[in-house]
C-alpha positions in Angstrom: -12.4 22.6 28.4 -12.9 21.2 31.7 -10.6 20.6 34.6 -10.7 16.6 33.4 -9.1 17.0 30.4 -6.4 19.8 31.7 -5.3 16.9 33.9 -4.7 14.5 31.8 -1.4 16.1 30.4 1.5 13.9 28.9 3.6 14.1 32.4 0.3 12.1 34.5 0.6 9.8 31.4 4.1 9.3 31.8 3.7 9.0 35.6 0.7 6.2 35.2 2.8 4.3 32.6 6.0 4.2 35.0 4.1 3.4 37.9 3.0 0.3 35.8 6.3 -0.7 34.5 7.8 -0.2 37.9 5.3 -1.8 40.1 5.3 0.6 42.8 5.1 4.4 43.6 8.8 4.1 45.0 10.1 2.6 42.6 8.6 5.3 40.2 9.5 8.2 41.9 12.8 7.4 41.5 12.8 7.3 38.1 10.9 10.1 37.5 13.5 12.1 40.3 10.7 12.7 42.6 10.6 11.4 46.2 7.5 9.4 47.0 5.2 11.7 48.4 5.4 14.2 45.8 4.3 10.9 43.3 1.2 10.1 45.5 0.0 13.6 45.9 -0.2 14.0 42.4 -1.4 10.8 41.5 -4.3 11.8 43.9 -4.7 15.2 42.0 -5.5 13.1 38.8 -8.0 11.5 40.6 -9.5 14.0 42.1 -9.6 15.8 39.1 -10.9 12.5 37.1 -13.3 12.0 39.8 -12.2 8.2 39.8 -9.7 5.8 41.7 -6.9 4.9 39.5 -5.3 2.2 42.0 -6.6 0.0 44.7 -5.4 1.1 48.8 -5.9 -2.1 50.0 -2.7 -2.9 48.1 0.8 -3.1 49.1 1.8 -3.0 45.5 0.0 -0.5 42.9 -2.7 -2.5 41.4 -4.6 -0.6 39.5 -8.3 -0.4 39.6 -10.3 -0.9 35.9 -10.7 3.0 35.5 -6.9 2.8 36.1 -6.4 0.2 33.6 -8.2 2.5 31.1 -6.4 5.2 31.7 -3.3 2.9 31.9 -3.8 1.9 28.0 -5.3 4.7 26.1 -2.6 6.8 28.3 0.3 4.7 26.6 -1.8 5.3 23.3 -1.5 9.4 23.1 1.8 8.9 24.4 2.9 7.4 20.8 0.5 9.5 19.2 1.9 12.8 20.3 5.8 10.9 19.8 4.7 10.5 16.2 2.8 14.1 15.4 6.1 16.2 16.9 7.8 13.2 14.3 6.1 14.2 11.6 6.2 17.2 12.5 9.9 17.8 12.4 10.1 15.6 8.6 7.6 17.8 7.3 10.0 21.3 8.2 13.1 18.6 6.9 11.3 18.0 3.3 9.9 14.7 4.1 5.9 14.3 3.0 3.1 14.1 5.8 1.3 11.2 3.4 2.8 10.1 -0.1 -0.6 8.0 -2.4 0.6 5.1 -4.3 -1.2 4.1 -7.4 0.0 1.0 -8.7 -1.1 -1.4 -12.2 -2.6 -4.1 -10.8 0.0 -6.4 -13.6 3.2 -5.5 -11.9 5.2 -7.4 -9.5 3.9 -7.0 -5.9 7.0 -8.7 -4.5 9.0 -6.1 -5.7 6.7 -3.6 -4.7 6.8 -4.7 -1.2 10.3 -4.6 -1.5 10.5 -1.1 -2.4 8.4 0.0 0.5 10.5 -2.1 3.1 13.4 0.0 2.3 11.7 3.3 2.0 10.7 3.0 5.6 14.2 1.5 6.6 15.6 4.9 4.8 12.7 7.1 6.7 14.1 5.1 10.4 17.7 6.0 9.3 16.1 9.8 8.7 14.5 10.7 12.1 12.7 7.5 13.5 10.4 4.4 12.3 7.8 6.0 13.7 7.9 9.2 11.9 8.0 7.6 8.7 5.8 9.4 5.9 3.0 8.0 5.6 2.2 5.3 2.7 -1.1 4.8 0.8 -1.0 2.4 -2.0 -3.4 1.5 -4.1 -3.8 -0.7 -6.9 -5.4 0.2 -10.3 -6.5 -1.0 -13.3 -5.9 0.4 -17.1 -7.5 4.3 -17.6 -7.6 4.3 -13.5 -4.1 4.6 -13.0 -4.2 7.5 -14.7 -7.2 8.5 -13.6 -6.0 8.8 -10.3 -3.4 10.5 -10.4 -4.7 13.4 -12.9 -8.1 13.3 -10.0 -5.2 14.4 -7.3 -5.9 11.0 -5.2 -2.7 10.2 -5.9 1.1 11.3 -5.7 2.8 9.0 -7.7 1.5 6.3 -10.8 3.3 3.3 -11.6 2.5 1.3 -14.6 0.4 4.1 -17.0 -0.1 3.9 -20.9 1.4 6.6 -22.7 -1.1 7.5 -24.7 -3.0 9.6 -22.2 -3.2 13.4 -22.7 -1.3 15.5 -20.6 -3.6 17.9 -18.5 0.2 19.7 -17.6 2.4 19.5 -13.9 2.3 16.4 -14.7 6.0 14.1 -15.2 5.8 11.1 -17.2 9.1 8.5 -17.7 9.2 5.1 -19.3 8.8 2.1 -17.4 9.2 -0.5 -19.8 7.4 -3.0 -22.1 5.3 -6.2 -21.1 4.8 -8.5 -23.6 1.0 -10.1 -23.7 0.0 -14.3 -24.5 -2.6 -16.0 -25.3 -3.3 -18.3 -23.2 -5.7 -21.4 -21.9 -6.0 -24.2 -19.5 -4.8 -27.1 -20.8 -8.3 -28.6 -21.0 -9.4 -25.6 -22.8 -11.3 -26.8 -25.8 -9.1 -23.7 -27.6 -6.0 -25.8 -26.4 -6.8 -28.9 -29.0 -7.7 -26.3 -32.3 -4.6 -25.8 -34.6 -2.8 -22.2 -34.8 -2.9 -19.7 -35.3 -6.8 -19.2 -33.9 -9.2 -17.0 -36.0 -11.6 -14.7 -34.0 -14.1 -16.9 -35.0 -13.0 -19.7 -33.2 -12.1 -17.2 -30.1 -15.1 -15.5 -30.0 -17.8 -19.0 -29.3 -15.6 -19.0 -25.8 -15.4 -17.0 -22.9 -13.5 -14.1 -22.2 -12.2 -12.9 -19.4 -11.5 -9.7 -18.8 -10.3 -7.9 -15.8 -12.3 -4.7 -14.7 -11.2 -1.0 -16.3 -11.3 0.6 -12.4 -11.5 3.9 -14.1 -15.0 6.3 -13.0 -14.7 9.6 -14.7 -12.2 8.5 -18.3 -13.1 6.2 -20.5 -12.6 2.8 -19.9 -10.2 0.7 -22.1 -11.4 -2.8 -23.5 -8.3 -4.3 -25.3 -8.9 -7.6 -27.1 -12.4 -8.4 -26.4 -14.3 -9.6 -29.7 -18.2 -8.1 -30.5 -20.5 -10.8 -29.1 -18.4 -12.5 -27.4 -19.7 -14.3 -23.5 -17.2 -12.4 -20.8 -16.3 -13.4 -16.7 -15.1 -10.0 -15.5 -12.7 -10.5 -12.6 -11.7 -7.0 -10.5 -8.0 -8.4 -11.0 -5.4 -9.4 -13.1 -4.9 -12.5 -10.0 -8.2 -13.5 -10.6 -8.0 -13.5 -14.2 -4.6 -16.1 -13.9 -6.9 -17.7 -11.5 -9.9 -18.1 -13.6 -7.6 -19.2 -16.8 -5.8 -21.6 -14.9 -9.3 -23.4 -14.2 -10.7 -23.3 -17.7 -13.0 -20.9 -17.2 -12.2 -18.8 -20.1 -9.6 -17.4 -22.4 -7.9 -14.5 -23.2 -4.5 -11.9 -23.1 -1.5 -12.6 -19.9 1.4 -10.5 -19.3 3.9 -12.7 -20.5 6.3 -12.3 -17.3 3.2 -13.0 -15.2 2.2 -16.6 -16.9 5.8 -17.1 -17.9 6.1 -20.3 -15.1 2.5 -21.6 -15.4 3.7 -22.0 -19.0 6.8 -24.0 -18.2 4.8 -26.2 -15.6 2.0 -27.0 -17.9 -0.2 -25.4 -16.1 -1.0 -22.9 -18.8 -1.2 -23.2 -23.1 -0.2 -20.7 -25.1 -2.0 -20.3 -28.2 -1.0 -18.2 -31.3 -3.8 -16.6 -32.6 -4.4 -14.3 -36.2 -4.4 -11.3 -33.9 -0.3 -11.9 -32.7 1.0 -10.9 -29.0 0.8 -7.7 -27.9 3.1 -5.0 -25.9 2.2 -2.5 -23.2 4.3 0.5 -23.4 4.4 1.8 -19.6 5.5 4.2 -17.8 5.4 6.2 -14.4 3.8 9.4 -13.9 4.1 11.7 -10.8 2.2 15.1 -10.1 4.8 17.9 -10.4 3.5 21.5 -10.4 5.8 23.1 -9.3 8.7 21.5 -10.9 11.9 19.5 -9.1 12.2 21.9 -6.5 8.6 21.3 -4.8 9.0 17.8 -4.7 9.1 16.3 -1.2 11.9 14.1 0.0 9.7 10.8 0.2 8.7 11.0 -3.4 12.0 11.8 -5.3 13.1 8.5 -2.6 11.0 6.3 -4.5 11.6 8.4 -8.2 15.1 7.4 -7.8 13.9 3.7 -6.9 12.2 3.9 -10.2 15.3 5.4 -12.4 16.8 2.0 -11.7 16.5 -0.3 -14.8 17.1 -2.8 -12.7 14.0 -1.7 -10.5 12.1 -1.1 -12.9 12.7 -4.8 -14.5 11.8 -6.7 -11.7 8.5 -4.3 -11.4 7.9 -5.7 -14.7 8.9 -9.5 -14.6 9.1 -10.6 -11.0 6.3 -12.1 -9.7 5.6 -15.0 -7.3 5.8 -18.8 -8.1 2.6 -20.5 -9.4 1.1 -23.3 -7.0 2.7 -26.2 -6.9 
């Protein structure tokens, strides 16, 4: 390792930070418990090791050169990262995971999810400080993609999976709840004016809006599409809702997501010969080593999901429609 790297110790970076905050060598020396001459000597040693001038000696104040300013900014970033590493190492020793990946089914409530994220970070802060929080990685998946993310090891927890998938082992599954899907169109859509119940021969003549399954390896799931029907494929349920509000197609929507739009008259519910259908959803997690092998972050999320209030909110609490 070069002498330059050896010179960039945490103490050296803290010294530069102290000089910047206090505005002078003398004030920084008092804060660091040094005599000014010792601090000045340390600065000169650092400059010699880096072969740059860090301060403008023509000024009576501690005026940084461009190189000094860059060292100050990057040094502060490095000090923060070192502090975070120390805290995360401590958290891992206490049983908190360094990172936790979660897949969330697209139809679940985003406001409720982020309320849980906020509560999680508050719980982490109470344990060892906010900077040490387990790193969360959230992703949205659709249909079989949520289960695939879990069984392939891409995530540790999947919220909103169907229960009919084959369990390869090492995965625990608990019920989240049921979601009813209703057939909806915009008020100006041609199907809005036809007598109910709508028959397949009537529906197939109009474009359907479908959300693409995010599964890459498992067989993708197709729900309630008719053979020969034109299809507009969109990336997520919010886009499907928007497309149907604009009359770009028809299709089934989660009733909790469509409810406010139906009440406001932005969508019209239509009965079909197929009726409504109910999706039974679960949450699942990797538990190859049993409950004793679960980290504290995953245990925190599982504890929240055991609450009927939380599960109901995830299924039903969606943002209000636009005016």
